[in-house]
N, C-alpha and C positions, 0 to 999 in steps of 0.2 A: 242523841237524836231526839227530836221532839216527838211527841205523841202523834201528831198529825202526819209527819213523814213516815213513821212506822205504820200507821194505818193505811196510808197511800201505797206503800210498798207491799203490804199484806194484800190489799185489794188488787193490785196489779198482778201479783203472783197467783192469786186465786183465779183471776181472769185468764191468765196464761195456761194454768193447769186445766181449767174448765174448757178452754178452747181446744187444747190438745186431746182431752178426753172425748169431746164431741167429734173431733176430726177422726179419731180412732174408731169410735162407734159408727160413724157414717161410712167409713171405708169398709168396715166389716159388714154392715147392712147391704152395701152395694155388692160385695162378694157373695153374700148369701142369696141375694135376689138373682144374680147371674147364675149361680149354681142351680137355683130352682128353675130358671128359664131354660137352661140347657140340659136339665135332667131327662127331658124327653125332647125329641127332635122338634125344634121350634119352626113355626111357619114364618117365612120371610120372602121378600121379593128379590129375584135375581134374574138377570138377563143373560141368556146363552150367547155364545159367540156369533151365532147367526142372527142375533137381534131379537129373537123371540123370547117371550117370558118363559122362565123355567117352570114346569108344572110343580105342584106341591109335592115335596119329597116324601111326606108322610104316606102318600098313596103308593109309593114304589114297593114292590115285593122284595123282601130280603133286607140284609143289613145295608146301612148307609155310612159312607166315610166322607166327611167334609175335610178338605185340605185347603188351608189358607196359604196363599203363595204370592210372590211378586215375580213377574217375568224376568227381571234382571238379577234375581237372587241366585247365587251359585249353588247354595244348598238345595233350593227348589228345583233347579235344573238337574242336579244329580238325582233327586227323588223322582223326578219325571222319567229320567232314563231308567231307573230301577223299576218303575211301574210298567214301562214298556217291556222290559225283560221278563217280568212276572205276570204277563197278561193272563195266562191260564189260571193262576191263583186268584185273580181278580174277577173271574167270570161270574161268580155268584154274589158279588158285592157291587152296589151302586156307588160309584166314586164321583164326587163333585169337587172339582178344583175351583176355588173361589178367590177372587182378587178384586181390589178396588181400582186397578189400572184401567186404562181405556180399552174399549172393545177391539180396536185394531191391534193393539199390542197383545191382547189375549189371544186373538185369532192367530197371530204370528207365532206366539209361544206354543199353542196347541198344534199347529202345523209342524213347526221345527222339532218339537219333542215327540211327535207321533201320537199324541194323546187323542187327537180327533179320529184316529183309526181304531181305537179300542172301543168295542161296543157298549161296555158298561161305564165308560168314563165320559163325563161332561165337563166342560170348562165354562164358567159363568162369571159375570160381573155383579158385585154387590156394592152398596154404598158404604162409606166409612162408618156411618151410624149402625148399620146392620152388623158390620164386622166387629165393632167394639162393644156396642150396647146389647145387641141381640145374641151374638155368638161368643163374645168375650175374646176375640182374637186381637192381639196387640202387636205381635211380631211374626214375620214369616220366616220359615215355615212353621205352621201349627196345624193340628188336626183334632177333630172330634169323631170318635167311632161310636156308631149306634147299632144296636142289635136289630134283628128282624122285627122285634116288637117296638122299635124306635125309642128304646131307652139308652141312655148314655152308658157305654161300656168303659170308655177311658178317654182322657184328654191328653194330647201330646204337644210338647213345645220343643221346637228345634228339629233338626234333620233326624228322621226316624226311618228305619228300614221297613220295607213292605211287610216282611214277616212279623215285625213288632206291631205294625198298624193293623194287620189282619188277625192277630192273636185275640182270641175270645169272641170273634165275630161269627165263627162257624162251628 
């Protein structure tokens, strides 16, 4: 192989390795930034199913549980049914079900699942940017549990029991 070909191959390999290293560093930086953003309850815009803006959640007294869901998700529907069954255990926790779906579909979900009848439960719409960039939600169901001091207690991915979601909040 000529010297020129060896130099070109070495240069290409260095470029590929450098690109991979940069991509890995950038992904880790995004994960660290997200972890920092959600370490305390972030402020974000959300619209309640009645169309009104949701008040800042940081002002609510007590722990806050954010549940990311999709109305047509079977796991989310099972979680909603379990929330209804454990309404008494949720009495001291502010629960906000968040979705990027349309307000009419969220209203229907809240009514069908009986969530609108629970006094400490709200259902609201967020934008995809808020879901992914601000809260780090990628798939439904997912949840973020915040203490009464609004610090992150735990992040949950996938279907999770009410007992597990409330663990550490009270």
